[in-house]
N, C-alpha and C positions, 0 to 999 in steps of 0.2 A: 160257554165253556172258556174254561181258565186253564192254563199250563200249569201243571203241576210241579211243586218242588220234590224234593225227598225219592228219588228214583232213579234206577238206571238201566241202559237199555241192553237187550242182549239179541242174540243171533234169532233169524227167523220175523223179525218185528215184534219180538215178547218185549216185555219190560219187566223187571222187579222194583216192584212197590217197596221201600224202604222207611216209611213212615210210622210202621207199628212193627211189634214181632211177629206179627203173621206173615210180614216179606211176601207178599202174596206173588207169583209169579204169572203174569196174566198174558194171555193172547192177545192179538189184534183184535180190536171189537169188541172183546170182554170187560168185565167188572170187578172189581176186587171184591174179599168179602164183606168189607164196608158198605157196597153198593152206589158209592159215590164218585169211584175211581175208574175213568174209563181206559183202555189202550186205542189210540185212534191211529192208526198205520206207524205204530212204533213211538208213538209220543205219549205219556199220561197226562191226561186232563181232570182237573177237579170239575164235578156236575152241581156242586152247592156253592162255588164262589160267591158271594153277593145275593145268596138266596136263603136267609133266614126263615125257617119253618114255623119259631114262635120269638116273640119279642114282648118284655115283660120289665114292668118295673118292682121289685122284690126288696124283702127286709133282706140283709147279707146273713140273719141268723137262717133263712129258710135253706142256705145251700149245704149243708149248716156251719157256719163258721161262729162260732161263739168269742173268740178271742181276736178278732180280727173286726176293725173297725165299727164295734158295738152300736147297735141302735141307729145304723145308716143305711140308706137305700143302695141297691146295686143294680143297673142295667143290664137286664140278662137277656141271651141269646143262644138259640141252637138251630140246626138245621136237620134236614133227614139223614137217615142211615145211621149205622153202627159197627163198630169191628168186634163187637160182642152181639153173643144171640142168648142172652139170659132169659130163663124161663121166667124167673121172678119180676123181670123187668115192669116198671109203672109208667114207661114214657114209651111204650112199644108201638104206639098208633105212629110216631114219627119214627122212631129209632129202626124200628125194623120194615120202613118202607123206602124204596128207592125212587129219585127222582125222576119223574115222567118227559118232561124237557124244560128248557131255560123259560125261566118266568120273565114276563114283560117289561118290569120294572124292578131291576137288582137295587138292593139296599148296599151301596159303596161303604167303606169303612169310614168315610167322612161322615156320612150321615148317622152311622150310629153313633159315633161321638159326639155329634151335635145334640141327639136326643138325649143322651146320657147327661149332658151339663142342662140342658134344659128342663131335666126331671130332677135338677138337684141331687144328682146322684156321684157317691165317691168313689164309684166303682165300677167295672163293666164286669161280668160274668160269663164265661163260656161252659154252656150246662144245657140241659135238657136231653142231649144226645153226648157222644163221646167227642169233647172237641179236638181230640186228635185228627180225626179225619176229616176236618175242614182248617188244618193247620194254616194254609197258606192266607187263607181268609183271617183266622183270629190273627195271626201274627201284624198283618198289613195294619190291625184294629187296634192290636195290643203298642203298637211303636206310638201309633197318632195318639193313643191315650195316655202316655207317659209324655207325650209333649206337649198336653194340657191337664197336667196334675193329675190324672185319674189312674186308680190304681187298676190291676189287672187280676182277675179271680178266676181259675178254673176248678169246675167241678168234673172229676177224671176217674176212669179204671184204673189209670195206671201203665197202659199198656202202650206208651208211647216208645219209638224206638230211640237207642242212643242219641242217633242224630236230631231226632226231631227237639228229643228234651235240651241239648245243647243250644239249639237253636231258640225255644221260649223261654229258657230259665232267666237270660239276662230284662227281659219284660215280665215275667213273672211275679207278682208280688205275695200271692197266696194262693195255695191249692186245698181242696179237700177230694182226700183218695178214699176209694170205694175199696178197702181190703176186705174182700167178701165172707173170705174162709183162710185158713191154714190149711188147708187140705189139696194139696195137686188133682186129686182125682174129682173133687168138686169143681175146679176148675173147667177141668177136662170136659165133664158133663153137662154141669149147667151154663156154662159160658163160653163153652169150644174155644178154651184158651191155655195159658199156663202161667202159673204162679210165679214161679222165680223171677221172669223179666219184673213184673212188677215190685218184688222184695228190693231188686238192685236198684230201680227207680227211685223207691223211696228213700233208699239211703243216698242216692245221688242228690235229690233234693232237699234232706234234710241238712247235708255239707253243703251244699250252696245257700243256705240260710233263708228260703225264701219260706213264709210261716205255710206250715203242715196242720194238717187236720186229719183225723182217720175217723170214715164210717164203716158198721157193718151192720147189717141185714140179718137178724137172727131169724130164720126160717126153720118151722117146725121139721124136724126129721132132717134137713138138710144141714143146715149152718147153724146147729144148736147144741154139738157135743161141747162138754163143759172142760172136757182136756185140750179137743181144740182151741177153744177159747183162751186156755190159760197160755196155750204155748204161741197164740196169735198174740196176746197182751205184754209176754215177755219178750216176744219180737221188740213190740213197742218200746217197751223200755228198755231194753237194750242196746239195739240199733238207732232208734229216733229219739228218745230220750221222754225222761218221765214227766217234762212239761208238755208232752205234744198229747192235745186232747182228743180223746175216744168217745164216737157217739155209736151208742147201741140202739138200734132202729127195730120198734115191732112189725112184722110183715101183717100184710092185710091181703089177703088172698082175692077178695072182689077186685081189687084194681091190677094186680098182676096179669101177665100175657098167658102163661100155660101153666100155674099153679093154685086155679082155682079150687080144686078138690082137697087142697089142704085147711086147716086150723089157721085160725089168728095165733099170734105168737101170746104164750101165756106170760101175764106180768110176772112170774116167779122166775120164769127162766131168764127174763131179763134183768132181773134184779140178783139172781145169781151170777149172770155175766159182769154186772156192775162190782160186786164183791170182787169177781176174779180180778178186774181191772185194778180198785183199790189195794189188793194183797198184793197185786205185782207192782206195787210203787208209785201208779200212776194217778198224777197229781190233780186231773181231771178229767173226769169219766161222767157221762152223761147219757141219759135215757131218753129217746124220742118216739113219736107216737103215740105216748101216753100223754094225752092233756090235763094240765094242772098239776105234774108230777114234780115236786121238790126238787127230784134230783136232776132238774132240767137247769137249776140254779147254778152258780157259781159261788163257792166258798172257798176262802182262804184256805191252803193247803197246810198253814203253817199254825193258826190260831182258831180255825173253822169258822169263821166269822162270813155270814152272807155279805156276798160283794155287787153281786149281780142276781137279780131274780127276772125272771123270765116266767109270763104265761102268756101261751101263746107264743103271737109277736110285739107283745107289749113289754117292754123292756125298762128295769128301774135299776139304776146304777148308785153302789155307795161305795164306791173306790175313789180313791183320790189320787189324780194323774198316774193309772193303772197298777196303785199298789192298795193294799188292803190298807182302809182307812184307823184299823185300829193296829195292827202290829208293824204295820210299813213293808210286810211280804210282797215281792215284784208280783204279777199275777200274769206274765207273758201275754201281755194284751198289746196288740198293735194298734195305736191310735189313728 
């Protein structure tokens, strides 16, 4: 067990966790919503420090990040637990599981960085479950990563507290945030969370100039309303900027946690959402989970020349120094 940060002590051995916007008040002996932070006699402890549930070497495009170190490898890790309970979760086997007890062989931050370097990775990705809930572990890795010239990437639901976000931003190079819907009711019913704090965090991330990409999973009957998607696209345009890439992913019920009764997302809805993004003046809109679709490619927003071709995780680049080889347009690519 490792003493947690981001909490304050209350009366009667209670504590209030200040790591995410749930701000859980936790009684002695109990755990928070995330299932990985426990009050032990008035002190909050992390149950997952040094205990990754998954370690992999991934293409950076899998996060998905299309404009950050294209065609590079990233060392990915995640733990158990999550501060959301999304019915559509694809990693529910780890995100909805609580730790049973400490493992015999914890993996210290130094070992994560060592493995990333040994596997020729350009970055470390904090992913698979919500990295906010293991921020103490993530932060220690992030600091070491920068010392060794590795970039740090978060894949997040964006529900971290202002205090947590302030702590990670100096070490955060890129982040993909799941903006699941622009409907507050969807967040309350599907995720047991609120929308507004996520929108505020997105604006803070953009102002801090960390590289930001957005993903929206289009779930039939739940997040496929075209008017809602129009509002979401307009938020990206006006608050985050037209250079912000927007990934639109098709839903697959067979791998979801609780929504196996739904149909897969119809391609036509994905294409309609794509057009909504383009009509909102977003320069980079992508479709996901539609293998081989040309709308996974990057095209110059000025002259429409093909600049990055993607076939699965096979990447072919035609840009010149992150600019269009034909017209010289900057492509918002972090090299």
